[in-house]
C-alpha positions in Angstrom: -5.2 17.5 -39.8 -3.7 16.7 -43.0 -1.1 19.6 -42.1 0.3 17.5 -39.2 0.1 14.8 -41.9 2.5 16.8 -43.7 4.5 17.4 -40.8 4.7 14.1 -40.0 6.3 13.5 -43.6 9.1 15.8 -42.8 10.0 14.1 -39.3 10.2 11.1 -41.0 12.3 11.8 -44.0 9.5 10.4 -46.2 8.2 14.0 -47.8 11.7 15.9 -47.4 14.4 15.5 -49.2 16.3 17.1 -52.6 12.8 16.9 -55.5 13.8 15.4 -59.1 13.6 18.7 -60.7 13.6 17.1 -64.5 11.1 16.6 -65.1 10.2 20.2 -64.6 12.3 21.3 -66.2 9.8 21.2 -69.8 8.0 23.8 -68.2 10.9 25.9 -67.9 11.5 26.4 -70.8 8.3 26.2 -71.9 7.7 29.8 -69.4 10.9 31.0 -70.8 9.9 31.0 -74.7 6.7 32.6 -73.5 8.5 35.4 -71.9 10.7 36.3 -74.5 8.6 36.6 -77.0 7.3 39.5 -75.2 3.9 38.7 -74.8 3.9 39.0 -71.1 4.9 42.6 -71.8 1.5 43.5 -72.9 -1.3 45.6 -71.2 -3.7 43.5 -72.8 -2.7 40.3 -71.3 -1.8 41.3 -68.1 -5.1 42.3 -67.6 -6.7 39.3 -68.9 -4.6 37.5 -66.6 -5.4 39.0 -63.7 -9.6 39.2 -64.5 -9.1 35.1 -64.4 -7.6 35.2 -61.7 -10.4 37.4 -59.7 -12.9 35.0 -62.0 -10.6 32.0 -60.6 -11.4 33.1 -56.4 -15.3 34.3 -57.3 -16.3 31.2 -59.0 -14.3 28.7 -56.3 -14.6 30.5 -52.5 -16.4 27.9 -51.3 -13.4 25.4 -52.4 -10.5 27.4 -51.1 -12.6 27.8 -48.1 -13.3 24.1 -47.4 -9.9 23.1 -48.5 -8.6 25.4 -45.9 -10.4 24.3 -42.6 -9.9 20.8 -44.4 -6.1 21.7 -44.0 -6.0 24.5 -41.0 -9.7 23.6 -39.8 -11.4 26.2 -37.6 -14.2 28.9 -38.7 -15.4 29.3 -41.9 -14.6 32.2 -41.3 -11.1 31.2 -41.8 -11.8 31.0 -45.1 -12.5 34.6 -45.6 -8.9 35.2 -45.3 -7.8 33.5 -47.7 -9.8 35.6 -50.5 -7.4 38.7 -49.9 -5.8 37.7 -53.9 -9.1 38.8 -55.2 -8.7 43.0 -53.7 -5.4 42.5 -55.0 -5.9 41.7 -58.2 -8.8 44.4 -58.8 -6.7 47.2 -57.1 -4.0 45.6 -59.7 -6.7 45.7 -62.4 -7.2 49.6 -61.6 -4.0 50.6 -61.6 -2.0 48.5 -64.1 -1.9 51.3 -66.8 0.1 54.2 -64.3 2.1 51.2 -62.8 3.4 50.2 -66.5 3.5 54.0 -68.0 7.2 55.5 -68.2 8.2 57.5 -65.4 9.9 61.1 -66.5 12.8 61.6 -64.2 15.2 64.8 -64.5 18.0 64.6 -66.3 21.4 65.4 -65.1 23.5 68.5 -66.3 26.5 65.7 -66.5 24.5 63.9 -68.7 22.7 67.0 -70.7 24.9 70.2 -70.5 22.1 72.0 -72.8 19.2 70.4 -71.4 18.0 68.8 -74.5 18.0 65.3 -73.3 15.2 63.5 -71.8 15.6 61.0 -69.4 12.3 58.2 -68.3 12.9 55.1 -66.5 10.7 52.1 -68.1 9.8 49.7 -65.9 10.6 46.0 -67.7 9.3 42.8 -66.4 12.5 41.0 -65.5 11.7 36.6 -66.4 10.3 33.5 -64.9 10.2 34.2 -61.1 9.9 31.6 -58.5 7.2 31.7 -55.8 7.4 29.1 -52.9 4.1 28.8 -50.9 4.4 28.7 -47.0 1.7 25.9 -45.6 0.1 28.5 -43.1 -1.9 30.2 -45.7 -1.2 28.4 -49.3 -3.3 30.0 -50.7 -3.5 34.1 -49.7 0.3 33.7 -50.0 1.0 32.6 -53.8 -2.7 34.0 -55.2 -1.8 37.9 -53.9 2.5 37.7 -55.0 1.4 35.9 -57.9 -1.0 39.3 -58.4 2.2 41.3 -58.2 4.2 39.0 -61.0 0.9 39.0 -63.3 0.4 43.3 -63.0 4.9 42.8 -63.4 4.9 41.3 -66.6 6.7 38.0 -65.4 5.9 34.3 -65.5 5.4 32.2 -62.0 7.0 28.7 -61.0 4.7 28.0 -58.2 6.5 25.1 -56.3 4.1 24.5 -53.0 4.6 23.5 -49.4 5.1 20.2 -48.9 3.5 20.3 -45.3 0.2 21.6 -47.0 -1.9 19.8 -49.7 
């Protein structure tokens, strides 16, 4: 299995060590630029990204299953465990509007003694997020957190495990 090859590379030192990040600086700069332009704040952008993730899983579920079986072995149903991201994206699409809505909260007396003031919590994306994938569920534990990252309006840099292929 290829996972064992990845572990062997880590043991003998050929797959471990400090990674040269200079070739990724352009990608990171591009993601930061996209975020600063405010594209990810829009609900339409988030919906489009989540819809494309759903479509990707639907169109590639057999390839995903084959890759997981090649890497980890086991029965074909093992690939079913990698499909939770589809349900997570569908759930996010159904709840996105309410998650993005401002939340009304009580205004403390110290802030507005006349009770004229109104307070709310506005949920804002944070920026570019690093998503580090483990080796044991390489698809599921990338795509499911990615759903939350996208739904929150953030961009993501995904670092796959050096053990999985």
